[in-house]
N, C-alpha and C positions, 0 to 999 in steps of 0.2 A: 419561470422555471422552478419546479419544486426542488428542495434541497436534495443533493445526492452525496454519497460518500465516496471516498477515494478508492481508488482503484487498484492495481494488480501488477503482473510481472511477466517478463519474457526476455530472452536474450538472443545473441547471435555473434559468430565470429567468422573465420575464413573457411573452415571445412565443416561438413555436415555429417550427421548420422541420423538414421531413422530410429525413433523410439515410439513404438506403438504406431498410431496413425499420424503422428505429428513429426515435423522435422525440427531438430534442435542442433545448435552449434556444438561441435564435438568438444571444444575447449571449455564450455560452460556447463556447470552441473545442473542441467535441466532434465527432467524426466516426466514421462506420462505415468500417473499413478491412478489405480482404481481402489476405492474403499467403499464398503457397504453398497456396492453396485453402482457407484457414481464415478465419473471420470474427472480427473484434475490434471492441470499442468503445475508442477512444483519446480521452483528454481531457488537456488541459494545465492545470496550475495555475500561475498567475503569482503569486509571493509578494509582489509589489508591489500586487496587487489582491485576493488571497485570503489568509486566515490559516489555517494548519494547526495543529490542536490534537490532543493525545492525552488519552484518558480511560480510567480503569480503575475506580476506586472512587468511590462517592457520598460526600457529606459524612459520612454515618453509618458509613462504612467498608465497606459492602456493595458488591460489584461491580455496575456498571450492568446488565450482562447483556444488555440489548436495545438495539440501535442507536436505536430509536425513543424510548428513554428519555433520550437525551442532551439537553442544553440546546438549545432551538431558537434561542436568541439568545446572542451574546456581545457584549462591548463593541465589537468591530469590526463586527458586523453579524449577519445571519441565517444559519442553517445551510443549506448547499447540498447536502452529502451526508455520509454516514458509512459506515465499513466496518471490518472486522476489522483489528487493528493488531499482531498478533504471536501467537506460539505461547504456550500456557498449559497449566497442569497441571489435574488434576481439581478443584482449588479455585479455578480461574480466575485463578491467579497467573501473571504472565509468567515464562517459563522462561529468558529472556535479558535483556539490558540493557533497562531501562525508565526513561526520564527524563520527568518531567512538571513543567512550570513551573519548570524549572531544578533540580529535586530528583531525585537518583538513588534511585529506590525499590527497584530490583532491579539487582544487579551483573551485569556481562557474564558470559556462560557460554562458556567455552573448553574444556569437557570433551568427550571423545569419547562417541559414543552412536549409536543407530539413528535412522532417519527423515530427512526432508528438512532439518530444522534442522541436523543434524550432517554434512551433505554439505559438507565443508570445501573452499574457504573459504565460510563463511556471511558475513553482512554486517549493517550497521547503516544505517538511514535516519534522518537527523537534520535538525532545523530550528533555526536560530539567527537570530532576527529575521526579516529578509526574505531570508535566504539558506538554502540547504539543501544536503545532500550525501548520497551513497550510497558507502560505503566498505566494503571487507572488514574484518572485525572486528579483526584484529591491527593493521592500519594505523590504524584509528580509535583504538585504545587507545594506540598509540605516540604519536600526535599530541596526545593529552590535550586534545581540543577541549572548549571550554565551549559547551554547547548548551542550548536551551530545552526541546526535546522530542527523544526518540530511542527507537527500538525496534529490537530485534535479531531477524532472521529468517534464513531460508536455504532453499536455497543462493543465493549470488550467481549472477546470470544472465550478466552481462557484467562483466569485470574489466579495466579499462584497455584497452578495445577488443577483448578476447579472450573467447571463450565459455568458460564453466566447463569444465575438462578432462574431467569425468566424463560429460558429456552424450552423448558418442558411444556410451556403453554403456546409455543409458536410452531405452527405446522405449515407456514407459507413456504413454498418451494420456488426459488429464484436462482439465477446465475449470481455467484458471489465471488468476491476477492478479499484477500486479507494478508496480513503480515504477522509473523511470529518470530520470537527470539530464540535461536538455538543456543547461542552464547553471546557474550558481549561484542564479538567481532562478526557474528554470522547471523544473517536474517533469512528466514524462509518466506518467500512470497508465493502465494497460491491463487490460481484462478480456477473456478469450477467450469468444466466443459459440459456439464449437464446441470439441471436445476436441482438444488439441494436445500434442506432446511438449515436453520441456524445451528441446531444441535449436531447434525451430521457434519457440518463444516467445522465446528469447534472440535469435535472428536478427532477429525483428521489431524489438526494441529497438536492436540494433546497426546493422542495415542500413537499415531503413525510418525509424526515429525518430532515428537518429544519437546514441544515448546511449552514451557510453564506459563508463558504469557503471550497472548495473541490478540490482535485487534482487527475488527471488521473494517474494510476500506470501501467497498463498493458493492452494489447489487442492482438487480432489475433485469434488463434484457441482456445485452452483451456488454461487459465492462470495457471501458475505453482503454485502449492499449496501442501505443505506437512502437512497432518492432518490425521494420521492413524485412529483415532476414527471416522472420516468421510469417511474412505476408500479412501483417497486421498494420493497417494504415492509420490508426488513430481514431479520433472522435468525429461523430456526425454533427453534434450540437456543441456550441461553445462551452468551455469549462472554466472554473475558477483556478484554484491552486493546483499545481502539478508536481509529481515526483519524476526525477530523471536520474538514471544511473549511467555513469561514465567509467571508462577504463581508468585505472590509477597507475600511471607510469612510474617506473622505478629508476 
């Protein structure tokens, strides 16, 4: 399997409302957004109310493979959604930095190469307690941050308020997903519901969602997403690392 990048977002709770043509949980800030003629699903994760976790291998050492196989409950609460969390090799091993529960299981990858991952600068999405960040890879490594969870993907979409410089030469239109930082407690996850270019996708994060830093997670056909309340059943082909968002009980 060729390398793929990570994935996307969606939520659900007990009661529902209609937002455009999609059904969203009323208690979760998800909405249907149109920008430059393209449709998106945009959801915010508040790390003071939600817990972000990364998963790769089961206790027996085998990859989880399927989003629906992830634990439905954690100490913090129940699973809200799960998606692809980074690029992986044919053995489903992450090809870039991967940190799970404070343990660095795969080192950062700064080598040159083909594909989206190597469109420098690529970046790292990380979570530390109830705070999170999105940084280009070299900045993250220089700062030597202590994190609970981290995954490396690429390319960066927005870097300190500027679009990735290579996007002006990219005209490929695909379904895409990504994550941007609203503030240190608030993440904006986005999945495009129509095919878009990198530059269109990046402008959504910068101009509409006001994210100074954003990272590309997934692209291609339909991004892998497990969110039963949104009638999204997960992935067709096995995956490597995965993102899961749970309720954070108080």
